[in-house]
C-alpha positions as CSV (number, residue, x, y, z in Angstrom):
1,M,0.0,0.0,0.1
2,A,1.4,3.3,-0.9
3,K,2.1,5.9,1.7
4,T,-0.1,9.0,1.0
5,R,1.5,12.5,1.5
6,T,-0.2,15.2,3.4
7,N,-0.2,18.7,2.3
8,K,2.1,20.0,4.8
9,E,4.5,17.5,2.8
10,K,3.4,18.9,-0.6
11,L,3.9,22.0,0.2
12,Y,7.2,21.7,1.0
13,D,8.1,20.4,-2.3
14,I,6.7,23.2,-4.3
15,I,9.4,25.7,-3.6
16,K,12.5,24.1,-5.0
17,K,15.0,27.1,-4.2
18,P,15.3,31.1,-4.2
19,L,16.9,32.8,-7.4
20,I,19.3,35.3,-6.7
21,S,20.3,37.6,-9.5
22,E,20.8,41.5,-9.2
23,K,17.2,41.9,-10.5
24,S,15.8,39.9,-7.7
25,M,18.1,41.5,-5.4
26,M,17.1,45.1,-6.6
27,A,13.3,43.5,-5.9
28,V,14.1,42.9,-2.1
29,Q,14.0,46.1,-1.4
30,M,10.2,46.7,-2.4
31,G,9.6,43.3,-0.6
32,Q,9.8,41.2,-3.3
33,Y,11.3,37.6,-3.6
34,T,11.7,35.6,-6.6
35,F,11.6,31.8,-6.3
36,E,11.9,28.7,-8.5
37,V,8.7,26.6,-8.2
38,N,7.3,23.4,-9.3
39,K,5.9,23.7,-12.8
40,D,2.3,22.5,-12.0
41,A,1.8,24.5,-8.7
42,S,-0.8,27.0,-8.8
43,K,-0.6,30.7,-7.1
44,V,-2.6,29.6,-4.2
45,E,-0.5,26.8,-3.5
46,I,2.9,28.7,-3.8
47,A,1.5,31.4,-1.5
48,Q,0.6,29.0,1.3
49,A,4.1,27.2,0.8
50,I,5.6,30.8,1.4
51,E,3.7,31.2,4.1
52,L,4.9,27.7,5.7
53,A,8.4,27.8,4.9
54,Y,9.1,31.6,6.4
55,P,6.6,31.8,9.3
56,N,5.1,35.5,10.6
57,R,5.2,36.5,7.0
58,K,2.0,37.6,4.6
59,V,2.1,36.8,1.1
60,K,0.6,40.0,-0.6
61,K,0.6,39.2,-4.2
62,V,2.0,36.2,-6.4
63,R,3.1,36.8,-10.2
64,T,4.5,33.5,-12.0
65,V,6.4,33.3,-15.2
66,Y,7.2,30.0,-17.3
67,M,11.0,29.9,-18.3
68,P,11.1,27.9,-21.4
69,S,14.1,25.6,-22.5
70,H,16.8,27.1,-24.3
71,E,19.5,25.1,-26.6
72,K,22.8,24.6,-25.1
73,R,26.0,24.1,-26.2
74,L,29.0,22.3,-24.7
75,G,31.8,21.7,-27.3
76,M,30.8,19.6,-30.5
77,K,27.5,18.8,-28.9
78,F,24.1,20.4,-28.4
79,G,21.4,20.0,-26.0
80,R,18.6,21.9,-24.3
81,T,18.4,23.3,-20.7
82,Q,15.5,22.4,-18.2
83,S,12.1,24.6,-18.5
84,G,10.9,25.8,-15.4
85,K,8.5,28.3,-13.3
86,K,9.3,30.9,-11.1
87,A,7.8,32.7,-8.7
88,I,7.9,36.6,-8.0
89,V,6.4,36.7,-4.3
90,T,5.5,40.3,-2.5
91,I,5.6,39.8,0.9
92,E,4.2,42.2,4.1
93,G,5.9,41.7,6.9
94,D,9.4,41.5,8.4
95,P,12.2,40.7,5.4
96,I,13.6,37.1,4.8
97,E,17.1,37.5,6.4
98,E,18.3,34.3,4.7
99,L,17.5,36.1,1.0
100,T,18.9,39.6,1.7
101,G,22.4,38.8,2.9
102,V,21.5,40.7,6.5
């Protein structure tokens, strides 16, 4: 018999990693954080996962962007990068210290 996963376990699997770039670090000043998320996740699920992972913070807005795969070359061989989805999350409350570098 297969073990069923709880809703909390599913929410922890939605957020893959935070995306750190110059543009995303400038958006941190406005309370916006960028995360790589599961392709199948909805905006509501992403908001719930962020609030679960970072307590005492309220998600104000979630914007999602689909990132298509790109052709990449390694020497003589060609390949493709993986496609994905990223979420730009606006948070009310305290800033997330782990992502701001403070």
